[in-house]
Residue, then its C-alpha position, 0 to 999 in steps of 0.5 A: x314073586x318067590x320069597x327066600x327063607x331066613x335059613x337060605x339067607x343064614x347059609x349065605x351069611x355063613x358062607x360069606x364069613x367062611x370066604x372072608x376067613x379062608x378065601x377061595x383056597x378050598x372053594x371047590x371042595x366046600x361046594x362039592x361037600x355041600x352038594x353031596x350033603x344036599x343029596x343025602x338030605x333029599x334036597x332043599x325042602x327042609x330048614x337044613x336043605x334051605x341053609x345048605x342051598x344058600x351056602x351052595x349058591x354063594x360058593x357057586x357064584x364065587x367060583x363062577x366069578x373067579x373063573x370069569x376074572x381069571 
């Protein structure tokens, strides 16, 4: 069983707050920015990377659901 770090959970939580405030208006831009930043940080092997991965996964899921429901 794989565990999830608190940093990953914090990323999801922060992304959820952004979603509740701004909705899907710029979701694709947010996701592209997060993915670009993750590449510069060298992946998710550190705390910042885990945080960004949580945000990335949240936005990927929201975008996927929006396309399915469109």
